[in-house]
C-alpha positions, 0 to 999 in steps of 0.5 A: 653282565658287564659288556666292557669285559667282552669284545663282539665280532661278526662272523660265520660258523657252520654256514650261519651268521654268528657273533663271536664273544672275545674275552680274556679267560676268567671263570667268573666272566665266563659264568656271567656270560652263560648266565645271561645267555644260556644258549651261548656255545663254544667252538673248539675249532675257533677257540671262542664262544659265540651267539647267533646273529639275531636282532634281539641279541644285537640290541642287548649287546648294543651292537649296530643293527643290520640294515634291512634288505642287505641279503636282497641287495647281493642278488640284484644286478649291479645296474639296479643296486643303487635304485634299491639303496635309494629306495631303502634310504627313503623308507628310513627317512620317512621312518616306516616301521621295520616290518613295512620296510622289510615287506616293501624291500622284498616286493621291490627286490622281486621286480628287480630280480625279474628285470635283471639288467634293465634299469628300473627307472626306465619302466613305463606304465605299460611294462608295469601293468604287464608285470602285475598281470604276470604276478596275477596270471602266472604267480597266482597272487591273491588280492592282498598280496597284489595290493602290497606289491603295487604299494611297494612299486608305487613307493619307488616311482612316486616317493624315490624318483618323484613320478606321481602320475605313473600309477593313474591308469594301473587298476587295483585288485578289489579286496574281498569282503571277509568277516573276522574269525572269532572264538566264543568265550567258552572256547577262549576259556578252554584255551587259557586253561589248556596253557599251563606255562604262566608266561604263555598264559598271561600273554594269551590273556592280555591278547584277549583281555585288552584286545591287542595285536600280537606286536603290541603285546610283545612290545609292552615294557614294565613302565607301560603298566600303571597298576594304580590307574589300572591302564596299560600304555600301548606305545608306537602301535600301528600307524605310530599311534599311542593309546591307553587300554584298561588292564583287566583287574583279574590278571593283576595278581598273576602279573605280580606272581609272574614278575616275581618268578621271571624277573623281566628287566625291560619288556614284560615278555622277554626272549631267551637272549633278552629284548622283546619276545618274538611274535612268531613264538607267541603265535606258535604258543597260541596254535599249540594251546588251540590244539591242546584245548581241542578247539578245531578252528582255523584261526590265528592269535589275532582272532583273540583281538576280534573276539574281544571287540565282538564280545564288548559290542555284544555286552553293550559297549559303544562302537566309538569307545571300541574304536578307541580301545582298538586303535582303529583309524576309521570307524568303518573298520570297527563297524565290521564287528556289527556283522558278526555280533550275535547280540545284533543278530538276535534282535532281528526276527525273520518274517517266517517267525510271524507267519 
């Protein structure tokens, strides 16, 4: 698709943000548009073609991405709008991931909504404690959510307006010590067999077969796959760390068949508008496969990564090696799998058995 044949303009259609596609009518140019974007639609009222305003489409059309938090800013009192803008700028200067930016901005905006026209920089530790107590007692926020909220508010006072002593006396909620949810090899095989779509099946196989986070799977590009060395380069993963993981030999022929059928351009798994496949779509595919396979467990697609690590440990793999494969910063995170490994449990004999 030759983008120079089109002009793209942001707009609103039927109360939704859209990208208008303006071009001099030409049957061939229109055909190219519909071929590249099968979901493009025509508005008879505006006499113009359009696409939904989504990050993946903006990226494909080489349009500037919308700044995170734009909608949040509109609902903040003007007294605190500059604080929000300064906060967003500092997140970008420090190159936080887009997901972290969105989460931090959302949590910070919730505080700004509540204080309304009270200047956020005038809040003292006591008022912040009262706010966090309100979140626990009245909004019933759990430990993980509260820690995220404290981190977000802490970022403003320590990193934006440079008051590092603000949070010395603010206690942290204790995180619950939970064990990872797992699937057996038999259950994973049933889930894979229940997935008939080749694209979906390979995505699920790679999640389990390489122990990847869902964000890592959807961000694999074609040049990241080295079939001669049988490794995949995982780029910019959690903590902005790169690593190599072994490519399962049993999937290579399927990958080649998949490439022949789908002909991806840049990413191994691409969305309908180009760009990388969405994480939420892959999560929904896994849930559907779970139901279809008759596996009655409350578990998300991240459970495939947990299962990969546990099954490696049970097969005798070294814990340090598993840590590197998973991209864990600390060995303590990887050691969690020793608590659910059946191989380790089978070695333990109850004293009852020796009576």
